[in-house]
C-alpha positions in Angstrom: -74.6 6.0 -39.0 -73.9 9.3 -37.0 -71.9 11.9 -39.0 -70.1 14.3 -36.6 -69.1 16.4 -39.6 -72.7 16.8 -41.1 -72.6 20.6 -41.1 -69.2 20.9 -42.7 -70.2 18.2 -45.2 -73.3 20.1 -46.1 -71.3 23.4 -46.6 -68.7 21.6 -48.8 -71.3 19.9 -50.9 -73.5 22.8 -51.4 -70.7 25.2 -52.3 -69.3 22.8 -55.0 -72.6 21.8 -56.4 -74.1 25.4 -56.8 -70.9 26.7 -58.4 -69.2 26.2 -61.7 -65.9 27.6 -60.1 -63.9 24.3 -60.6 -64.8 24.1 -64.4 -64.1 27.9 -64.8 -60.8 27.5 -63.4 -60.0 24.6 -65.6 -60.9 26.6 -68.7 -58.6 29.5 -67.6 -55.7 27.1 -66.8 -55.9 25.4 -70.1 -57.3 28.0 -72.7 -55.1 30.9 -71.3 -52.0 29.3 -70.1 -51.7 26.3 -72.5 -49.7 23.3 -71.6 -47.8 24.8 -68.6 -44.8 22.8 -69.8 -41.8 23.6 -67.5 -39.9 26.9 -68.4 -42.5 28.1 -70.8 -44.3 31.5 -70.3 -47.5 29.6 -69.6 -45.7 27.8 -66.5 -44.9 30.9 -64.6 -48.0 32.6 -65.8 -50.4 29.9 -64.6 -48.4 29.7 -61.3 -49.0 33.4 -60.5 -52.6 33.0 -61.6 -53.1 30.1 -59.1 -51.6 32.0 -56.2 -53.8 35.0 -56.8 -56.9 32.7 -57.0 -56.0 31.1 -53.7 -55.4 34.6 -52.2 -58.8 35.6 -53.6 -60.3 32.6 -51.7 -59.0 34.2 -48.4 -55.9 31.9 -48.2 -53.4 34.5 -47.1 -50.2 32.4 -47.1 -50.5 31.2 -50.8 -47.3 31.4 -52.6 -44.9 29.6 -54.9 -41.5 28.1 -54.6 -39.0 27.6 -57.3 -36.3 25.1 -58.3 -34.1 24.4 -61.3 -34.7 21.3 -63.4 -33.8 19.9 -66.7 -35.9 21.5 -69.5 -36.5 21.0 -73.3 -37.4 22.7 -76.5 -39.1 20.8 -79.3 -37.7 20.9 -82.8 -38.9 19.4 -86.0 -38.6 15.7 -86.2 -38.8 13.2 -89.1 -39.2 9.4 -89.6 -38.6 8.0 -93.0 -39.0 4.5 -94.4 -36.0 4.1 -96.8 -36.4 0.6 -97.9 -38.1 -1.5 -99.4 -40.1 1.5 -100.3 -39.7 5.4 -99.6 -42.2 7.1 -97.3 -42.4 9.9 -94.8 -44.2 9.1 -91.5 -45.7 11.9 -89.3 -44.0 11.9 -86.0 -43.1 14.0 -82.9 -40.0 13.7 -80.7 -40.2 12.8 -77.1 -39.4 15.2 -74.2 -36.0 15.4 -72.9 -34.8 13.1 -75.8 -31.7 13.4 -77.8 -31.1 15.5 -81.0 -29.5 13.4 -83.6 -30.0 10.9 -86.5 -30.3 7.0 -86.4 -30.8 4.6 -89.3 -31.2 0.9 -89.3 -33.5 -2.1 -89.7 -37.0 -1.6 -87.9 -37.5 -4.2 -85.1 -41.1 -4.4 -84.3 -41.6 -5.6 -80.6 -45.5 -5.2 -80.4 -46.3 -4.3 -76.8 -42.9 -4.9 -75.6 -43.1 -7.5 -72.9 -40.1 -7.5 -70.5 -38.5 -10.8 -71.8 -38.5 -9.8 -75.4 -35.6 -7.3 -75.3 -33.0 -9.8 -74.3 -34.6 -12.6 -76.4 -34.3 -10.6 -79.5 -31.1 -8.8 -78.7 -29.3 -9.9 -81.9 -31.9 -8.3 -83.9 -32.2 -5.2 -81.9 -28.4 -4.4 -81.6 -27.5 -1.5 -83.9 -31.1 -1.2 -85.1 -34.4 0.8 -84.4 -37.0 -0.6 -82.1 -40.6 0.0 -82.4 -42.9 -0.5 -79.5 -46.6 0.2 -78.4 -47.6 2.2 -75.4 -50.0 -0.7 -74.4 -49.2 -2.8 -71.4 -48.5 -6.3 -72.4 -51.3 -8.9 -71.6 -50.7 -10.9 -68.3 -48.7 -8.1 -66.5 -49.9 -7.3 -63.0 -48.6 -3.8 -63.3 -48.3 -1.0 -65.9 -45.3 -1.3 -68.1 -44.2 2.3 -68.5 -42.8 4.0 -71.6 -39.5 4.8 -69.9 -39.0 1.2 -68.9 -39.4 0.0 -72.6 -37.1 2.7 -73.8 -34.4 1.8 -71.2 -34.7 -1.9 -72.0 -34.4 -1.1 -75.7 -31.1 0.7 -75.1 -29.6 -2.1 -73.0 -30.4 -4.4 -75.9 -28.4 -2.2 -78.3 -31.1 -0.1 -80.0 -29.7 3.2 -81.7 -33.1 4.6 -82.4 -36.7 4.2 -80.8 -40.2 4.5 -82.1 -43.1 4.8 -79.7 -46.6 3.8 -81.0 -49.8 5.2 -79.5 -52.2 2.3 -78.5 -55.3 4.2 -79.4 -56.8 4.8 -82.9 -57.3 8.3 -84.0 -55.5 9.9 -81.1 -52.4 10.7 -83.0 -48.9 10.4 -81.5 -48.6 10.0 -77.7 -46.0 12.0 -76.0 -43.9 11.3 -72.8 -40.7 12.1 -71.1 -37.6 9.8 -71.7 -33.8 10.4 -71.3 -31.2 11.8 -73.9 -29.5 8.7 -75.0 -30.8 7.7 -78.4 -33.0 9.6 -81.1 -36.7 8.7 -80.4 -40.0 9.7 -81.9 -43.6 8.9 -81.4 -46.1 7.9 -84.0 -49.9 7.3 -84.3 -51.6 3.9 -84.0 -52.4 4.0 -87.7 -48.8 4.6 -88.8 -47.5 2.0 -86.4 -50.0 -0.5 -87.8 -48.8 0.3 -91.4 -45.1 -0.2 -90.3 -46.2 -3.6 -88.6 -47.8 -4.8 -91.7 -44.8 -3.7 -93.8 -42.4 -5.6 -91.5 -44.7 -8.7 -91.7 -44.9 -8.6 -95.4 -41.4 -7.6 -96.5 -39.3 -9.0 -93.7 -36.6 -6.4 -93.7 -37.7 -2.7 -93.4 -35.1 0.1 -93.0 -36.0 3.5 -91.4 -34.3 6.8 -90.5 -35.0 9.1 -87.5 -34.0 12.7 -87.2 -34.6 14.9 -84.2 -33.6 18.4 -83.6 -34.7 19.2 -80.0 -32.8 21.1 -77.3 -32.1 20.3 -73.8 -31.4 23.1 -71.3 -32.0 24.0 -67.6 -35.1 25.8 -66.7 -36.8 27.1 -63.5 -40.2 25.7 -62.5 -42.5 26.1 -59.5 -44.7 24.6 -56.7 -47.8 26.4 -55.6 -48.3 26.0 -51.9 -51.0 27.0 -49.4 -52.2 26.1 -46.0 -55.7 25.9 -44.4 -54.8 26.2 -40.7 -56.1 23.9 -38.0 -57.6 25.0 -34.7 -55.6 22.6 -32.3 -52.1 24.1 -32.9 -50.9 20.5 -33.5 -47.8 20.4 -35.6 -49.0 17.3 -37.5 -50.6 18.2 -40.8 -52.1 16.7 -44.0 -51.2 17.2 -47.5 -52.9 16.8 -50.9 -51.8 17.8 -54.4 -51.6 17.3 -58.1 -49.2 18.5 -60.7 -50.3 21.3 -63.0 -47.8 20.9 -65.8 -48.8 19.3 -69.0 -46.9 18.1 -72.1 -46.0 20.8 -74.6 -48.3 19.4 -77.4 -51.6 19.8 -75.5 -53.6 21.6 -73.0 -53.3 18.6 -70.6 -56.9 19.2 -69.4 -57.6 15.9 -67.9 -54.0 14.8 -67.2 -53.2 16.8 -65.1 -55.2 20.1 -64.9 -58.3 18.4 -63.7 -56.3 17.4 -60.7 -54.9 20.9 -60.2 -58.2 22.6 -60.3 -59.7 19.9 -57.9 -56.9 21.0 -55.4 -57.8 24.6 -56.0 -61.5 23.8 -55.3 -60.7 21.8 -52.3 -58.6 24.7 -50.9 -61.6 27.0 -51.5 -64.2 24.9 -49.7 -62.0 23.7 -46.9 -61.1 27.4 -46.1 -64.9 28.0 -45.6 -65.0 25.2 -42.9 -61.6 26.0 -41.4 -63.1 26.4 -37.9 -64.0 22.6 -38.1 -60.4 21.5 -38.8 -58.2 20.5 -36.0 -55.1 20.0 -38.0 -53.7 22.0 -40.9 -54.3 20.8 -44.4 -51.6 21.9 -47.1 -52.6 22.1 -50.8 -49.8 21.8 -53.3 -49.8 22.1 -57.2 -46.5 20.6 -58.3 -44.6 21.6 -61.5 -42.3 19.3 -63.4 -44.1 16.1 -63.0 -44.3 14.9 -66.5 -40.6 14.7 -67.1 -39.3 13.4 -63.8 -41.3 14.4 -60.7 -39.2 17.3 -60.3 -41.7 19.4 -58.4 -42.5 16.8 -55.8 -38.9 15.7 -55.4 -37.9 19.3 -54.9 -40.9 19.9 -52.4 -39.7 17.0 -50.2 -36.1 18.2 -50.4 -37.1 21.8 -49.5 -39.4 20.7 -46.6 -37.4 17.7 -45.4 -37.6 18.9 -41.8 -41.5 18.8 -42.0 -41.9 15.2 -43.3 -41.9 13.7 -39.9 -45.0 15.7 -39.2 -46.9 14.8 -42.3 -49.8 12.5 -41.4 -51.0 11.7 -44.9 -50.3 12.7 -48.5 -53.1 12.2 -51.0 -52.1 12.7 -54.8 -54.9 13.7 -57.1 -53.2 13.6 -60.5 -55.9 13.6 -63.3 -58.7 13.6 -60.5 -61.6 14.1 -62.9 -61.2 10.9 -64.9 -64.5 9.0 -65.4 -65.3 6.4 -62.6 -65.7 6.4 -58.9 -63.5 8.8 -56.7 -62.0 6.2 -54.5 -58.6 5.8 -52.9 -55.5 3.7 -54.1 -53.7 3.1 -50.8 -50.0 2.6 -51.1 -49.6 -0.5 -49.1 -51.5 0.6 -45.8 -54.0 -2.0 -45.0 -54.4 -0.5 -41.5 -56.2 2.4 -43.2 -58.9 0.3 -44.7 -61.3 0.5 -41.8 -60.8 4.2 -41.6 -61.8 4.5 -45.3 -64.8 2.2 -44.8 -66.0 4.2 -41.7 -65.5 7.6 -43.7 -67.5 6.2 -46.6 -70.4 5.2 -44.3 -70.4 8.5 -42.5 -70.3 10.5 -45.9 -72.9 8.3 -47.5 -70.4 8.2 -50.5 -68.7 5.4 -52.4 -64.9 5.3 -51.5 -63.8 2.1 -53.1 -60.1 1.3 -52.3 -57.2 -0.9 -53.3 -53.6 -1.5 -52.3 -50.9 -0.8 -54.9 -48.3 1.8 -55.8 -46.3 2.9 -59.0 -43.2 5.3 -59.1 -44.6 7.5 -61.7 -46.5 10.3 -60.1 -45.9 12.8 -57.2 -46.8 10.6 -54.3 -43.6 8.7 -54.9 -41.1 11.1 -53.2 -43.3 11.0 -50.1 -43.8 7.3 -50.3 -39.9 6.9 -50.3 -39.8 9.0 -47.0 -42.2 6.6 -45.3 -45.1 9.0 -45.4 -48.5 7.3 -45.5 -49.7 8.1 -49.0 -52.4 7.3 -51.5 -53.8 8.4 -54.9 -57.3 9.3 -55.9 -58.9 6.9 -58.5 -61.2 4.1 -59.2 -60.0 0.6 -58.4 -62.4 -0.9 -61.0 -60.6 1.2 -63.7 -57.3 -0.2 -62.7 -58.5 -3.7 -63.9 -59.0 -2.4 -67.4 -56.3 -1.4 -69.8 -54.3 0.9 -67.6 -54.0 3.1 -70.6 -54.1 7.0 -70.7 -56.9 7.6 -73.1 -56.6 11.1 -74.6 -53.8 11.8 -72.0 -50.4 12.7 -73.4 -51.9 13.5 -76.9 -52.9 16.9 -78.4 -56.6 15.9 -77.8 -56.6 16.1 -74.0 -58.5 19.3 -74.0 -61.1 21.1 -71.8 -64.1 19.6 -73.8 -63.0 16.1 -72.7 -63.6 16.9 -69.0 -67.1 16.8 -67.3 -68.2 19.2 -64.7 -69.9 16.3 -62.7 -66.6 14.4 -62.5 -64.7 17.5 -61.2 -67.4 18.0 -58.5 -67.4 14.5 -57.5 -63.7 14.5 -57.1 -63.7 17.8 -55.1 -66.5 16.6 -52.9 -65.2 13.2 -52.0 -61.7 14.2 -51.4 -62.4 17.4 -49.4 -64.7 15.4 -47.1 -62.1 12.7 -46.7 -59.3 15.1 -45.9 -61.4 16.7 -43.3 -61.7 13.4 -41.5 -58.1 12.6 -41.9 -57.2 15.9 -40.4 -59.5 15.5 -37.4 -58.9 12.0 -36.5 -57.6 11.7 -32.9 -56.4 8.2 -33.3 -54.8 8.0 -36.8 -54.2 4.4 -37.7 -51.6 4.7 -40.4 -48.0 4.1 -39.5 -44.8 5.2 -41.2 -43.0 2.5 -43.2 -39.4 1.5 -42.7 -37.0 1.5 -45.5 -37.2 -2.3 -45.4 -40.9 -2.3 -45.6 -40.8 0.3 -48.5 -38.4 -2.0 -50.3 -40.5 -5.0 -49.8 -43.7 -3.4 -50.9 -42.0 -2.0 -54.2 -40.8 -5.7 -54.9 -44.2 -7.1 -54.2 -45.6 -4.7 -56.8 -42.9 -5.7 -59.3 -41.0 -2.5 -59.4 -37.8 -3.4 -57.8 -35.9 -4.1 -61.1 -37.5 -1.3 -62.8 -35.9 1.2 -60.4 -32.5 -0.2 -61.1 -32.7 0.3 -64.9 -31.6 4.0 -65.0 -28.3 3.0 -63.3 -27.8 0.0 -65.6 -28.3 2.2 -68.6 -26.0 4.8 -67.3 -23.4 2.2 -66.7 -23.8 0.8 -70.2 -23.7 4.2 -71.8 -20.5 5.2 -69.9 -18.8 2.6 -72.0 -19.6 4.1 -75.3 -16.6 5.7 -77.4 -18.6 8.8 -78.3 -21.1 10.4 -76.0 -23.3 13.4 -77.0 -23.0 16.3 -74.8 -26.7 16.1 -73.7 -26.2 12.3 -72.9 -23.0 13.3 -70.9 -25.0 15.9 -68.9 -27.6 13.4 -68.1 -24.9 11.0 -66.9 -23.3 13.6 -64.7 -26.5 15.1 -63.4 -26.6 14.9 -59.6 -29.9 14.5 -57.7 -30.2 14.7 -53.9 -33.0 12.2 -53.7 
């Protein structure tokens, strides 16, 4: 098949495959700036470094934009078995959680399927729920940590224990809301507690957390590769750069952030071949609420109507094929197939969406969106692997996967930016709602308001919980 972009493709592929720049950047981002958790010195430090890197690539308009968001400082946490034996369990508290103490009977919900919370409400009420990070068998979609947490609260839980699904990875972190004291423990300690409940029947535990919620400033890194046509329509690709405070977050998300930097570097080298502008963004504040992407959409709302396509590359260097997860746009399938034939590359695709990454605010605005990923991998466990654990470090990321991601997605964006007839159309509000319902997330999105309504009926409300109840967002 004829490839009209063969010279640009050769330049992109040769530059990426004869350089270690993408891995060199990953090492600096992780080893020098740590987790880049919102509000920490590594957050702003990494942002300034990324801007200077982009300017060094010749991208003059590289800059960062700031916004205020909820932040969090970790304190010591304890989990103790108080009966029928006494034992301390290693644990960590969960970001944006509540400082406090909770004691009660341990209710083991296993993988926490949706129907179990109401079914076992009489056991849960006034007690402490333990649930695995694993998605229950038979579900068509991922059952996210935050959904299990909110359903536990609505069933009356006063404390919450989150168990990592993987052996030898330690506790798994992840953002929640400041409603009840919550901790995370390892697979091995979760298995011990499950055996204890099965053998003894009644097991009592005590949770104590000492974290601090506060407001912080975080950032989005933004740059443009200009097009030659002067057309206002543009294309955007991005990944968040912030990791969780316990880890480097090398795979999730830094592999995506450095892929975006590498795409900026090589696309700028073929800018004379681009008809429309390509904007590259590294978002902050994703891990604890998509704050960077929501604020980006808010700050650039007048540009949304000109946005042709948004490609989200969170964790871009995961093992597997570098394909495309289309968010309900079957009209784009022939375009992806043609691009793959031109590129002589594998670009497998699938249609699905979830509300847990930076494409979501754009999707809600009707912008055609997609994520990078391997559709085959989505048939597996849907687990995070090392992600969200202390072991998500640079040594887990392979240069080959970084190169594959940068090559495939740079070449795809070139074609998206240059297409004269762009087949994707913007979704209406009704179509967005229908696709969300089809994916099984319609009730999930109502959970936050249900929990807030439930908590407002409490006689005593912690100041951090009240601040969460009263927090206003414009999206």
